[in-house]
N, CA, C, O and the ligand as a Tripos MOL2 file, in Angstrom:
@<TRIPOS>MOLECULE
protein
  205   203    52     0     0
PROTEIN
NO_CHARGES

@<TRIPOS>ATOM
      1 N          -3.0960  -16.7830   -0.4150 N.3       1 MET1
      2 CA         -3.3270  -16.5370   -1.8590 C.3       1 MET1
      3 C          -2.5500  -15.2890   -2.2980 C.2       1 MET1
      4 O          -2.6000  -14.2520   -1.6360 O.2       1 MET1
      5 N          -1.8560  -15.4000   -3.3880 N.am      2 LYS2
      6 CA         -1.0880  -14.2620   -3.8750 C.3       2 LYS2
      7 C          -1.9950  -13.2340   -4.5470 C.2       2 LYS2
      8 O          -3.0020  -13.5670   -5.1730 O.2       2 LYS2
      9 N          -1.6030  -11.9920   -4.3940 N.am      3 LYS3
     10 CA         -2.3780  -10.9070   -5.0100 C.3       3 LYS3
     11 C          -1.6540  -10.3270   -6.2080 C.2       3 LYS3
     12 O          -2.0640   -9.3100   -6.7670 O.2       3 LYS3
     13 N          -0.5890  -10.9770   -6.5880 N.am      4 THR4
     14 CA          0.2220  -10.4240   -7.6600 C.3       4 THR4
     15 C          -0.1570  -10.9660   -9.0280 C.2       4 THR4
     16 O           0.3950  -10.5530  -10.0470 O.2       4 THR4
     17 N          -1.0930  -11.8830   -9.0400 N.am      5 THR5
     18 CA         -1.4960  -12.4510  -10.3220 C.3       5 THR5
     19 C          -2.1550  -11.3880  -11.1930 C.2       5 THR5
     20 O          -3.0780  -10.7020  -10.7550 O.2       5 THR5
     21 N          -1.6860  -11.2600  -12.4020 N.am      6 CYS6
     22 CA         -2.1830  -10.2070  -13.2760 C.3       6 CYS6
     23 C          -3.4410  -10.6320  -14.0010 C.2       6 CYS6
     24 O          -4.2400   -9.7820  -14.3940 O.2       6 CYS6
     25 N          -3.6360  -11.9240  -14.1880 N.am      7 CYS7
     26 CA         -4.8030  -12.3840  -14.9160 C.3       7 CYS7
     27 C          -4.9980  -13.8830  -14.6620 C.2       7 CYS7
     28 O          -4.2630  -14.4900  -13.8830 O.2       7 CYS7
     29 N          -5.9630  -14.4500  -15.3060 N.am      8 ASP8
     30 CA         -6.2990  -15.8510  -15.0480 C.3       8 ASP8
     31 C          -5.2090  -16.8240  -15.4670 C.2       8 ASP8
     32 O          -5.1880  -17.9700  -15.0190 O.2       8 ASP8
     33 N          -4.3140  -16.3740  -16.3150 N.am      9 CYS9
     34 CA         -3.2670  -17.2750  -16.7740 C.3       9 CYS9
     35 C          -2.2570  -17.5690  -15.6710 C.2       9 CYS9
     36 O          -1.5330  -18.5630  -15.7270 O.2       9 CYS9
     37 N          -2.2170  -16.6990  -14.6740 N.am     10 GLY10
     38 CA         -1.3720  -16.9580  -13.5190 C.3      10 GLY10
     39 C           0.0970  -16.6930  -13.7500 C.2      10 GLY10
     40 O           0.5400  -16.4500  -14.8720 O.2      10 GLY10
     41 N           0.8450  -16.7450  -12.6560 N.am     11 LEU11
     42 CA          2.2800  -16.4990  -12.7350 C.3      11 LEU11
     43 C           3.0490  -17.8080  -12.7510 C.2      11 LEU11
     44 O           2.8340  -18.6840  -11.9130 O.2      11 LEU11
     45 N           3.9330  -17.9250  -13.7020 N.am     12 GLY12
     46 CA          4.7340  -19.1340  -13.7980 C.3      12 GLY12
     47 C           6.2010  -18.8020  -13.7060 C.2      12 GLY12
     48 O           6.5790  -17.7660  -13.1600 O.2      12 GLY12
     49 N           7.0140  -19.6650  -14.2300 N.am     13 ALA13
     50 CA          8.4570  -19.4760  -14.1810 C.3      13 ALA13
     51 C           8.8880  -18.2680  -14.9930 C.2      13 ALA13
     52 O           9.9730  -17.7230  -14.7900 O.2      13 ALA13
     53 N           8.0330  -17.8590  -15.9080 N.am     14 ASP14
     54 CA          8.3690  -16.7360  -16.7760 C.3      14 ASP14
     55 C           7.8590  -15.4110  -16.2440 C.2      14 ASP14
     56 O           7.8510  -14.4090  -16.9590 O.2      14 ASP14
     57 N           7.4300  -15.4070  -14.9850 N.am     15 ALA15
     58 CA          6.9090  -14.1770  -14.4010 C.3      15 ALA15
     59 C           7.9590  -13.0750  -14.4550 C.2      15 ALA15
     60 O           9.1450  -13.3140  -14.2290 O.2      15 ALA15
     61 N           7.5050  -11.8820  -14.7540 N.am     16 ILE16
     62 CA          8.4100  -10.7400  -14.8160 C.3      16 ILE16
     63 C           7.9040   -9.6600  -13.8770 C.2      16 ILE16
     64 O           6.7150   -9.6040  -13.5610 O.2      16 ILE16
     65 N           8.8060   -8.8100  -13.4390 N.am     17 SER17
     66 CA          8.4430   -7.7230  -12.5320 C.3      17 SER17
     67 C           8.4900   -6.4010  -13.2870 C.2      17 SER17
     68 O           9.4330   -6.1110  -14.0230 O.2      17 SER17
     69 N           7.4360   -5.6080  -13.0780 N.am     18 VAL18
     70 CA          7.4040   -4.2900  -13.6980 C.3      18 VAL18
     71 C           7.1450   -3.2550  -12.6100 C.2      18 VAL18
     72 O           6.4430   -3.5280  -11.6360 O.2      18 VAL18
     73 N           7.7110   -2.0770  -12.7810 N.am     19 LYS19
     74 CA          7.5000   -1.0120  -11.8020 C.3      19 LYS19
     75 C           6.3830   -0.0990  -12.2810 C.2      19 LYS19
     76 O           6.4020    0.4250  -13.3950 O.2      19 LYS19
     77 N           5.4050    0.0710  -11.3920 N.am     20 LEU20
     78 CA          4.2760    0.9280  -11.7210 C.3      20 LEU20
     79 C           4.0740    1.9380  -10.6060 C.2      20 LEU20
     80 O           3.6750    1.5730   -9.5000 O.2      20 LEU20
     81 N           4.3450    3.1950  -10.8870 N.am     21 GLY21
     82 CA          4.1100    4.2380   -9.9030 C.3      21 GLY21
     83 C           4.8410    3.9920   -8.6060 C.2      21 GLY21
     84 O           4.3100    4.2890   -7.5360 O.2      21 GLY21
     85 N           6.0380    3.4620   -8.6710 N.am     22 GLY22
     86 CA          6.8200    3.2470   -7.4710 C.3      22 GLY22
     87 C           6.6210    1.8810   -6.8560 C.2      22 GLY22
     88 O           7.3220    1.5070   -5.9160 O.2      22 GLY22
     89 N           5.6600    1.1310   -7.3890 N.am     23 ARG23
     90 CA          5.4400   -0.2200   -6.8870 C.3      23 ARG23
     91 C           6.0130   -1.2240   -7.8740 C.2      23 ARG23
     92 O           6.1690   -0.9330   -9.0590 O.2      23 ARG23
     93 N           6.3190   -2.4010   -7.3680 N.am     24 THR24
     94 CA          6.7550   -3.4720   -8.2370 C.3      24 THR24
     95 C           5.6560   -4.5240   -8.3020 C.2      24 THR24
     96 O           5.2350   -5.0690   -7.2820 O.2      24 THR24
     97 N           5.2040   -4.7960   -9.5070 N.am     25 VAL25
     98 CA          4.1210   -5.7530   -9.6960 C.3      25 VAL25
     99 C           4.6130   -6.8990  -10.5670 C.2      25 VAL25
    100 O           5.2980   -6.6890  -11.5680 O.2      25 VAL25
    101 N           4.2540   -8.1070  -10.1730 N.am     26 GLU26
    102 CA          4.6470   -9.2520  -10.9740 C.3      26 GLU26
    103 C           3.5390   -9.6150  -11.9540 C.2      26 GLU26
    104 O           2.3660   -9.6870  -11.5890 O.2      26 GLU26
    105 N           3.9240   -9.8360  -13.1740 N.am     27 VAL27
    106 CA          2.9730  -10.2430  -14.1940 C.3      27 VAL27
    107 C           3.5170  -11.4520  -14.9320 C.2      27 VAL27
    108 O           4.7050  -11.7660  -14.8470 O.2      27 VAL27
    109 N           2.6420  -12.1210  -15.6510 N.am     28 CYS28
    110 CA          3.0370  -13.3800  -16.2760 C.3      28 CYS28
    111 C           3.7130  -13.1590  -17.6170 C.2      28 CYS28
    112 O           4.4970  -13.9890  -18.0780 O.2      28 CYS28
    113 N           3.4000  -12.0330  -18.2340 N.am     29 CYS29
    114 CA          3.8960  -11.8410  -19.5840 C.3      29 CYS29
    115 C           3.9580  -10.3560  -19.9190 C.2      29 CYS29
    116 O           3.3750   -9.5280  -19.2180 O.2      29 CYS29
    117 N           4.6610  -10.0290  -20.9840 N.am     30 GLU30
    118 CA          4.8080   -8.6350  -21.3820 C.3      30 GLU30
    119 C           3.4810   -8.0310  -21.7890 C.2      30 GLU30
    120 O           3.2630   -6.8280  -21.6510 O.2      30 GLU30
    121 N           2.6070   -8.8660  -22.2860 N.am     31 GLU31
    122 CA          1.3030   -8.3690  -22.6910 C.3      31 GLU31
    123 C           0.5450   -7.8220  -21.4850 C.2      31 GLU31
    124 O          -0.0610   -6.7520  -21.5480 O.2      31 GLU31
    125 N           0.5880   -8.5700  -20.3940 N.am     32 CYS32
    126 CA         -0.0580   -8.1180  -19.1650 C.3      32 CYS32
    127 C           0.6610   -6.9000  -18.5980 C.2      32 CYS32
    128 O           0.0250   -5.9850  -18.0750 O.2      32 CYS32
    129 N           1.9690   -6.8910  -18.7010 N.am     33 ALA33
    130 CA          2.7390   -5.7660  -18.2020 C.3      33 ALA33
    131 C           2.3250   -4.4850  -18.9090 C.2      33 ALA33
    132 O           2.1820   -3.4320  -18.2870 O.2      33 ALA33
    133 N           2.1390   -4.5910  -20.2000 N.am     34 ARG34
    134 CA          1.7440   -3.4100  -20.9760 C.3      34 ARG34
    135 C           0.3380   -2.9610  -20.5950 C.2      34 ARG34
    136 O           0.0650   -1.7680  -20.4620 O.2      34 ARG34
    137 N          -0.5480   -3.9390  -20.4230 N.am     35 ALA35
    138 CA         -1.9190   -3.6170  -20.0500 C.3      35 ALA35
    139 C          -1.9670   -2.9270  -18.6920 C.2      35 ALA35
    140 O          -2.7010   -1.9560  -18.5050 O.2      35 ALA35
    141 N          -1.1830   -3.4340  -17.7510 N.am     36 LEU36
    142 CA         -1.1320   -2.8250  -16.4320 C.3      36 LEU36
    143 C          -0.5250   -1.4280  -16.5040 C.2      36 LEU36
    144 O          -0.9720   -0.5120  -15.8140 O.2      36 LEU36
    145 N           0.4780   -1.2750  -17.3300 N.am     37 GLY37
    146 CA          1.1200    0.0230  -17.4840 C.3      37 GLY37
    147 C           0.1570    1.0540  -18.0300 C.2      37 GLY37
    148 O           0.1660    2.2070  -17.5990 O.2      37 GLY37
    149 N          -0.6680    0.6510  -18.9690 N.am     38 GLU38
    150 CA         -1.6420    1.5760  -19.5450 C.3      38 GLU38
    151 C          -2.7000    1.9320  -18.5080 C.2      38 GLU38
    152 O          -3.1420    3.0790  -18.4300 O.2      38 GLU38
    153 N          -3.1010    0.9560  -17.7220 N.am     39 ALA39
    154 CA         -4.0950    1.2090  -16.6770 C.3      39 ALA39
    155 C          -3.5290    2.1420  -15.6250 C.2      39 ALA39
    156 O          -4.2230    3.0330  -15.1350 O.2      39 ALA39
    157 N          -2.2660    1.9360  -15.2790 N.am     40 GLU40
    158 CA         -1.6140    2.7770  -14.2870 C.3      40 GLU40
    159 C          -1.4990    4.2070  -14.7950 C.2      40 GLU40
    160 O          -1.7120    5.1610  -14.0460 O.2      40 GLU40
    161 N          -1.1620    4.3490  -16.0650 N.am     41 ALA41
    162 CA         -1.0160    5.6730  -16.6490 C.3      41 ALA41
    163 C          -2.3490    6.4100  -16.6290 C.2      41 ALA41
    164 O          -2.4020    7.6110  -16.3630 O.2      41 ALA41
    165 N          -3.4170    5.6860  -16.9100 N.am     42 ALA42
    166 CA         -4.7390    6.2880  -16.9060 C.3      42 ALA42
    167 C          -5.1110    6.7260  -15.4950 C.2      42 ALA42
    168 O          -5.7040    7.7870  -15.2990 O.2      42 ALA42
    169 N          -4.7580    5.9050  -14.5240 N.am     43 THR43
    170 CA         -5.0510    6.2330  -13.1260 C.3      43 THR43
    171 C          -4.2250    7.4310  -12.6710 C.2      43 THR43
    172 O          -4.7250    8.3260  -11.9890 O.2      43 THR43
    173 N          -2.9650    7.4310  -13.0590 N.am     44 ALA44
    174 CA         -2.0710    8.4990  -12.6340 C.3      44 ALA44
    175 C          -2.4990    9.8450  -13.2040 C.2      44 ALA44
    176 O          -2.2720   10.8850  -12.5860 O.2      44 ALA44
    177 N          -3.1100    9.8300  -14.3660 N.am     45 SER45
    178 CA         -3.5060   11.0750  -15.0060 C.3      45 SER45
    179 C          -4.9010   11.5260  -14.5990 C.2      45 SER45
    180 O          -5.3460   12.6090  -14.9770 O.2      45 SER45
    181 N          -5.5850   10.6940  -13.8280 N.am     46 ALA46
    182 CA         -6.9300   11.0490  -13.3750 C.3      46 ALA46
    183 C          -6.8570   12.2140  -12.3960 C.2      46 ALA46
    184 O          -6.0600   12.1790  -11.4580 O.2      46 ALA46
    185 N          -7.6590   13.2260  -12.5930 N.am     47 PRO47
    186 CA         -7.5950   14.4410  -11.7500 C.3      47 PRO47
    187 C          -7.9520   14.1690  -10.3000 C.2      47 PRO47
    188 O          -7.4810   14.8810   -9.4140 O.2      47 PRO47
    189 N          -8.7690   13.1630  -10.0300 N.am     48 ALA48
    190 CA         -9.1990   12.9000   -8.6590 C.3      48 ALA48
    191 C          -8.3280   11.8630   -7.9650 C.2      48 ALA48
    192 O          -8.5830   11.4990   -6.8170 O.2      48 ALA48
    193 N          -7.3060   11.3910   -8.6560 N.am     49 ALA49
    194 CA         -6.4630   10.3690   -8.0740 C.3      49 ALA49
    195 C          -5.6990   10.9260   -6.8830 C.2      49 ALA49
    196 O          -5.1720   12.0370   -6.9320 O.2      49 ALA49
    197 N          -5.6480   10.1550   -5.8320 N.am     50 LYS50
    198 CA         -4.8960   10.5770   -4.6590 C.3      50 LYS50
    199 C          -3.8640    9.5260   -4.2900 C.2      50 LYS50
    200 O          -4.1320    8.3250   -4.3090 O.2      50 LYS50
    201 N          -2.6770   10.0130   -3.9550 N.am     51 ASP51
    202 CA         -1.5710    9.1400   -3.6210 C.3      51 ASP51
    203 C          -1.2600    8.2290   -4.7730 C.2      51 ASP51
    204 O          -0.3470    7.4090   -4.6820 O.2      51 ASP51
    205 ZN         -1.1820  -12.4510  -17.2530 Zn       52 ZN52
@<TRIPOS>BOND
     1     1     2 1
     2     2     3 1
     3     3     4 2
     4     3     5 am
     5     5     6 1
     6     6     7 1
     7     7     8 2
     8     7     9 am
     9     9    10 1
    10    10    11 1
    11    11    12 2
    12    11    13 am
    13    13    14 1
    14    14    15 1
    15    15    16 2
    16    15    17 am
    17    17    18 1
    18    18    19 1
    19    19    20 2
    20    19    21 am
    21    21    22 1
    22    22    23 1
    23    23    24 2
    24    23    25 am
    25    25    26 1
    26    26    27 1
    27    27    28 2
    28    27    29 am
    29    29    30 1
    30    30    31 1
    31    31    32 2
    32    31    33 am
    33    33    34 1
    34    34    35 1
    35    35    36 2
    36    35    37 am
    37    37    38 1
    38    38    39 1
    39    39    40 2
    40    39    41 am
    41    41    42 1
    42    42    43 1
    43    43    44 2
    44    43    45 am
    45    45    46 1
    46    46    47 1
    47    47    48 2
    48    47    49 am
    49    49    50 1
    50    50    51 1
    51    51    52 2
    52    51    53 am
    53    53    54 1
    54    54    55 1
    55    55    56 2
    56    55    57 am
    57    57    58 1
    58    58    59 1
    59    59    60 2
    60    59    61 am
    61    61    62 1
    62    62    63 1
    63    63    64 2
    64    63    65 am
    65    65    66 1
    66    66    67 1
    67    67    68 2
    68    67    69 am
    69    69    70 1
    70    70    71 1
    71    71    72 2
    72    71    73 am
    73    73    74 1
    74    74    75 1
    75    75    76 2
    76    75    77 am
    77    77    78 1
    78    78    79 1
    79    79    80 2
    80    79    81 am
    81    81    82 1
    82    82    83 1
    83    83    84 2
    84    83    85 am
    85    85    86 1
    86    86    87 1
    87    87    88 2
    88    87    89 am
    89    89    90 1
    90    90    91 1
    91    91    92 2
    92    91    93 am
    93    93    94 1
    94    94    95 1
    95    95    96 2
    96    95    97 am
    97    97    98 1
    98    98    99 1
    99    99   100 2
   100    99   101 am
   101   101   102 1
   102   102   103 1
   103   103   104 2
   104   103   105 am
   105   105   106 1
   106   106   107 1
   107   107   108 2
   108   107   109 am
   109   109   110 1
   110   110   111 1
   111   111   112 2
   112   111   113 am
   113   113   114 1
   114   114   115 1
   115   115   116 2
   116   115   117 am
   117   117   118 1
   118   118   119 1
   119   119   120 2
   120   119   121 am
   121   121   122 1
   122   122   123 1
   123   123   124 2
   124   123   125 am
   125   125   126 1
   126   126   127 1
   127   127   128 2
   128   127   129 am
   129   129   130 1
   130   130   131 1
   131   131   132 2
   132   131   133 am
   133   133   134 1
   134   134   135 1
   135   135   136 2
   136   135   137 am
   137   137   138 1
   138   138   139 1
   139   139   140 2
   140   139   141 am
   141   141   142 1
   142   142   143 1
   143   143   144 2
   144   143   145 am
   145   145   146 1
   146   146   147 1
   147   147   148 2
   148   147   149 am
   149   149   150 1
   150   150   151 1
   151   151   152 2
   152   151   153 am
   153   153   154 1
   154   154   155 1
   155   155   156 2
   156   155   157 am
   157   157   158 1
   158   158   159 1
   159   159   160 2
   160   159   161 am
   161   161   162 1
   162   162   163 1
   163   163   164 2
   164   163   165 am
   165   165   166 1
   166   166   167 1
   167   167   168 2
   168   167   169 am
   169   169   170 1
   170   170   171 1
   171   171   172 2
   172   171   173 am
   173   173   174 1
   174   174   175 1
   175   175   176 2
   176   175   177 am
   177   177   178 1
   178   178   179 1
   179   179   180 2
   180   179   181 am
   181   181   182 1
   182   182   183 1
   183   183   184 2
   184   183   185 am
   185   185   186 1
   186   186   187 1
   187   187   188 2
   188   187   189 am
   189   189   190 1
   190   190   191 1
   191   191   192 2
   192   191   193 am
   193   193   194 1
   194   194   195 1
   195   195   196 2
   196   195   197 am
   197   197   198 1
   198   198   199 1
   199   199   200 2
   200   199   201 am
   201   201   202 1
   202   202   203 1
   203   203   204 2
@<TRIPOS>SUBSTRUCTURE
     1 MET1         2 RESIDUE 1 A MET
     2 LYS2         6 RESIDUE 1 A LYS
     3 LYS3        10 RESIDUE 1 A LYS
     4 THR4        14 RESIDUE 1 A THR
     5 THR5        18 RESIDUE 1 A THR
     6 CYS6        22 RESIDUE 1 A CYS
     7 CYS7        26 RESIDUE 1 A CYS
     8 ASP8        30 RESIDUE 1 A ASP
     9 CYS9        34 RESIDUE 1 A CYS
    10 GLY10       38 RESIDUE 1 A GLY
    11 LEU11       42 RESIDUE 1 A LEU
    12 GLY12       46 RESIDUE 1 A GLY
    13 ALA13       50 RESIDUE 1 A ALA
    14 ASP14       54 RESIDUE 1 A ASP
    15 ALA15       58 RESIDUE 1 A ALA
    16 ILE16       62 RESIDUE 1 A ILE
    17 SER17       66 RESIDUE 1 A SER
    18 VAL18       70 RESIDUE 1 A VAL
    19 LYS19       74 RESIDUE 1 A LYS
    20 LEU20       78 RESIDUE 1 A LEU
    21 GLY21       82 RESIDUE 1 A GLY
    22 GLY22       86 RESIDUE 1 A GLY
    23 ARG23       90 RESIDUE 1 A ARG
    24 THR24       94 RESIDUE 1 A THR
    25 VAL25       98 RESIDUE 1 A VAL
    26 GLU26      102 RESIDUE 1 A GLU
    27 VAL27      106 RESIDUE 1 A VAL
    28 CYS28      110 RESIDUE 1 A CYS
    29 CYS29      114 RESIDUE 1 A CYS
    30 GLU30      118 RESIDUE 1 A GLU
    31 GLU31      122 RESIDUE 1 A GLU
    32 CYS32      126 RESIDUE 1 A CYS
    33 ALA33      130 RESIDUE 1 A ALA
    34 ARG34      134 RESIDUE 1 A ARG
    35 ALA35      138 RESIDUE 1 A ALA
    36 LEU36      142 RESIDUE 1 A LEU
    37 GLY37      146 RESIDUE 1 A GLY
    38 GLU38      150 RESIDUE 1 A GLU
    39 ALA39      154 RESIDUE 1 A ALA
    40 GLU40      158 RESIDUE 1 A GLU
    41 ALA41      162 RESIDUE 1 A ALA
    42 ALA42      166 RESIDUE 1 A ALA
    43 THR43      170 RESIDUE 1 A THR
    44 ALA44      174 RESIDUE 1 A ALA
    45 SER45      178 RESIDUE 1 A SER
    46 ALA46      182 RESIDUE 1 A ALA
    47 PRO47      186 RESIDUE 1 A PRO
    48 ALA48      190 RESIDUE 1 A ALA
    49 ALA49      194 RESIDUE 1 A ALA
    50 LYS50      198 RESIDUE 1 A LYS
    51 ASP51      202 RESIDUE 1 A ASP
    52 ZN52       205 GROUP 0 **** ****
């Protein structure tokens, strides 16, 4: 089972790759990419975040 699915809509032929904090994550659409980017930014700015 793939762990790269961003949401229930799944990854199709239109899957795109976005870089988040040095990682590359595949998402199905730009909407998901933006949502993941915002989540990553929130995590990165968290004072207790490690690595
Ligand atoms: Zn999605």
